[in-house]
Structures are given as structure tokens and as C-alpha cells.
C-alpha positions in Angstrom: -13.9 -142.3 -18.4 -13.6 -140.2 -15.0 -15.6 -137.4 -14.1 -12.0 -135.4 -14.6 -11.4 -137.0 -18.0 -14.8 -135.4 -19.1 -13.9 -131.8 -17.6 -10.4 -130.7 -17.6 -10.9 -127.5 -15.7 -12.2 -129.4 -12.6 -8.6 -131.3 -13.1 -6.8 -128.5 -13.1 -8.1 -126.8 -10.4 -8.0 -130.0 -8.1 -3.9 -130.0 -9.4 -3.7 -125.7 -8.2 -5.2 -126.8 -4.7 -3.2 -129.4 -4.0 -0.2 -127.5 -5.1 -1.4 -124.9 -1.9 -1.6 -127.0 0.5 1.3 -128.5 0.0 2.8 -125.0 -0.1 0.8 -124.1 3.3 1.8 -127.7 5.1 5.5 -126.9 4.0 5.4 -123.3 5.9 3.7 -124.7 9.0 5.9 -127.3 9.0 9.1 -124.7 8.6 7.3 -122.7 11.4 7.1 -125.5 13.8 10.7 -126.4 13.3 11.6 -122.6 14.1 9.3 -122.5 17.4 10.7 -125.7 18.6 14.1 -124.6 18.2 13.7 -121.4 19.6 12.4 -123.1 22.4 15.3 -125.6 22.7 17.7 -122.6 22.7 16.2 -121.0 25.6 15.8 -124.3 27.5 19.2 -125.0 26.6 20.2 -121.5 28.0 18.4 -122.1 31.3 20.2 -125.3 31.4 23.5 -124.0 31.2 22.6 -121.6 33.9 21.4 -123.9 36.0 24.4 -125.8 35.9 26.8 -122.9 36.3 25.1 -121.9 39.4 25.3 -125.2 41.0 29.0 -126.0 40.0 29.4 -122.8 42.0 27.1 -123.7 44.9 29.7 -127.0 44.8 32.8 -125.7 44.5 31.6 -123.3 47.6 30.4 -126.3 49.9 33.0 -128.7 48.8 35.7 -126.0 49.7 33.8 -125.2 53.1 33.2 -129.2 54.3 36.8 -129.9 53.4 38.4 -127.3 55.2 35.8 -127.9 58.3 36.4 -131.8 58.0 40.2 -131.4 57.2 40.8 -129.2 60.5 38.8 -131.2 62.6 40.1 -134.8 61.6 43.7 -133.0 61.7 43.8 -131.3 65.0 42.1 -134.6 66.8 44.2 -136.8 65.2 47.4 -134.9 66.2 46.3 -134.2 69.8 45.5 -137.9 70.6 48.0 -139.5 72.5 46.0 -143.1 72.0 46.2 -144.3 68.8 43.0 -146.4 69.3 41.0 -143.3 69.6 42.8 -141.8 66.5 41.9 -144.7 64.8 38.0 -144.9 65.9 38.3 -141.4 64.3 39.4 -142.1 61.0 36.9 -145.1 61.1 34.3 -142.5 61.8 35.3 -140.7 58.6 35.3 -143.2 56.2 31.6 -144.5 57.6 30.2 -140.9 56.8 31.5 -141.1 53.3 29.8 -144.5 52.7 26.7 -143.4 55.0 26.3 -140.2 52.2 26.9 -142.9 49.6 24.1 -144.8 50.4 21.9 -141.9 51.2 23.1 -140.5 47.5 22.2 -143.7 45.3 19.0 -144.2 47.4 17.5 -141.0 46.4 18.0 -141.8 42.6 16.5 -145.1 42.8 13.4 -144.4 45.1 10.0 -143.5 43.8 7.9 -140.8 44.6 4.4 -142.3 44.6 4.5 -144.0 48.4 5.6 -140.8 49.8 2.8 -138.8 47.9 0.4 -141.0 49.5 2.1 -140.5 52.7 2.3 -136.6 52.5 -1.7 -136.8 51.7 -1.9 -138.3 55.3 0.2 -135.7 56.7 3.0 -138.0 58.1 6.2 -136.7 59.3 8.9 -136.5 56.6 7.1 -137.3 53.6 7.0 -133.7 52.0 11.4 -133.7 52.6 10.9 -137.3 50.9 9.4 -135.9 48.1 12.0 -132.8 47.6 14.6 -134.9 47.9 13.5 -137.1 45.2 12.6 -134.3 42.7 16.3 -133.0 43.3 17.9 -136.3 42.8 20.5 -135.0 40.3 21.7 -132.4 42.7 21.2 -134.7 46.1 23.4 -137.7 44.7 25.7 -134.8 43.3 26.0 -133.7 46.9 26.2 -136.9 48.7 28.1 -138.9 46.2 30.6 -136.5 44.7 31.0 -133.8 47.7 30.7 -135.8 50.7 32.0 -138.9 49.5 35.3 -137.6 47.7 35.8 -135.2 50.6 35.8 -138.4 53.6 37.8 -140.4 50.6 40.5 -137.6 50.6 40.5 -136.5 54.0 40.9 -140.4 55.2 43.9 -140.4 53.3 45.5 -137.2 55.1 44.5 -138.6 58.3 46.0 -141.9 57.6 49.2 -140.2 57.1 49.0 -138.7 60.2 48.4 -141.8 61.7 51.2 -143.4 60.2 53.5 -140.8 61.4 52.0 -140.9 65.2 52.7 -144.5 65.2 56.5 -144.5 63.5 58.9 -143.6 66.5 62.6 -143.0 66.4 63.2 -147.4 66.0 61.3 -147.3 63.0 63.8 -147.9 60.0 62.9 -146.5 56.8 61.9 -149.9 55.0 59.3 -150.3 58.0 57.9 -146.5 57.8 57.2 -147.4 54.2 55.5 -150.7 54.7 53.7 -149.4 57.8 52.3 -146.7 55.0 51.5 -148.7 52.6 49.4 -151.1 54.9 47.4 -148.4 56.5 46.6 -146.2 53.3 45.8 -150.1 51.5 43.4 -150.6 54.8 41.9 -147.2 54.5 41.1 -148.0 50.6 39.9 -151.5 51.2 37.6 -150.3 53.7 36.5 -147.4 51.9 35.5 -149.9 48.8 34.0 -152.7 50.5 31.7 -150.5 52.4 30.4 -148.3 49.2 29.9 -151.9 47.7 28.0 -153.0 50.4 26.3 -149.9 50.9 25.3 -150.0 47.2 23.5 -152.9 47.1 21.4 -152.2 50.7 20.5 -148.5 49.4 18.9 -150.2 46.1 17.0 -153.2 47.7 16.0 -150.5 50.7 16.0 -147.0 49.0 12.4 -146.2 50.1 13.3 -146.6 53.7 16.6 -144.7 53.2 15.0 -141.7 51.9 12.1 -141.6 54.5 14.6 -141.9 57.4 16.9 -139.4 55.8 13.9 -137.1 55.2 12.5 -137.9 58.7 15.7 -136.5 60.3 16.0 -133.5 57.9 12.3 -132.5 59.2 13.1 -132.9 62.6 15.9 -130.7 62.0 14.3 -128.1 59.9 11.8 -128.0 63.2 14.6 -127.6 65.9 15.8 -124.8 63.6 12.4 -122.9 63.4 12.2 -123.4 67.1 15.6 -121.6 67.6 14.8 -118.7 65.0 11.0 -118.6 66.7 13.3 -118.2 70.3 15.7 -115.5 68.9 12.7 -113.4 67.0 10.6 -113.4 70.2 13.8 -112.6 72.4 14.2 -109.5 69.8 10.9 -108.7 70.2 11.1 -108.8 73.7 14.0 -106.2 73.7 12.0 -103.8 70.9 9.1 -103.4 73.1 11.3 -102.6 76.1 13.0 -100.0 74.3 9.9 -98.9 73.3 8.2 -98.7 76.6 
């Protein structure tokens, strides 16, 4: 016989204690789930706010960049009498889209580890590279979606303008249609092939692409800071002259 069989009161007390423990565990589990759900709800709201804010920024950036690119391409290609120069401008627009597509893919593929060691050695561009990698989703969205899609759309529009410049009074309707199809197909082939080659290059050389992009951004930020410093120094000099 066991001890519990010899003393029935002990077995009853043990059962009560087990029930109390089970009730406490169930309550704690519910509280933990409620707490987690509350936290997840807050994080979900914050995530929605961040997504909405980023979507608004993307909308404004896309509108501004598209207007600028469209104005430049339309104004330059329409006024160009030399068809070779106009074709080169169209090629540059396609190339910009490919380059930004490479940057967007490289940022999502790169690792932060080598740049942390570079930042500890105070190498130029390392801090900017870490920022790019930590905001890889926004950087890739801007490079691939905003700039890449804008360049694709504008290159098609510029191709249409180039077609109109090539077409003269001597062209028949069939020849005009064939020329338009050839130019639009050539633009699409260059864009797709360039991005296909760029993706493999970006994945295999992601760290180099991110580093050189960050290095360029660091130089650009330095020049902007220098210009702002010159403006501030001029403003301070004017204020001192007025005070005197």
C-alpha cells in the first residue's frame, strides 16, 4: 500500500492543490495571450501607419521624379535635330533604370557584417551602407519600383517621340506602324535584358555595389553639408554687418 492509501486526507489535499495549480496556470496562460494580442495589435497599428506614410512618400516621389524625367526627355528629344543624340538620351534613360534596379537588388542581398567592421575602422561610406541595408525594403522599393518603373514608362514615351522624329512625309501608314513596333520592341528588349544581367551581377557583387553606392552618398552628403555651411557663414556675416 502507498502512503496516500494509508491516509485518505493527504490524497484529498493533494488533489485540491493540483486543481488550484491548474487553475492558476490557465489564468496565467490567458493573461499572456491577451498581453501578446494587445502588443501585436499595437504593432499592427504602428505597422499600418508606417506603411501608409511610406506609400504617401512613394506617391509624392514618383510624381515629382516622373514629371522631371518626362520634361527632360520630352524637351531634349523633341528639340534634338540629330537622331543619334536623341537615341543616346533614350539609352541613358534605360541605363538609369537598370542601374537603380541593380542597387535595389544588391541592398536586399548584402550583409551588414562586413560594413560594421568597416565602420569601426571609420572607412568612408560604411555608415551609409549600414543605413541602406537596415532600410533595405524602402531602398529596394524606391530603386526598383519608383525609379525603375518611371524609367520604363518614360523610355517608352521617349521612344514614341523618337519615332515621330524619324517618320517623315515619305513614310506610309504600314511603314510607320512597323517602325513604331520595332522601336518599342527594341526598348523592351534592352530593358529586360539589361535588368536580367544586372540581377545576376547585383547578387554576386552585392557588397561592392552597396559600398560604392554608400561611398557616393557620403560624398554627396559632404558636399551638401559644405554648401549649407557656406550659406550659414554668409548669413552669419550679414547678421554681424547689420549689428555693426
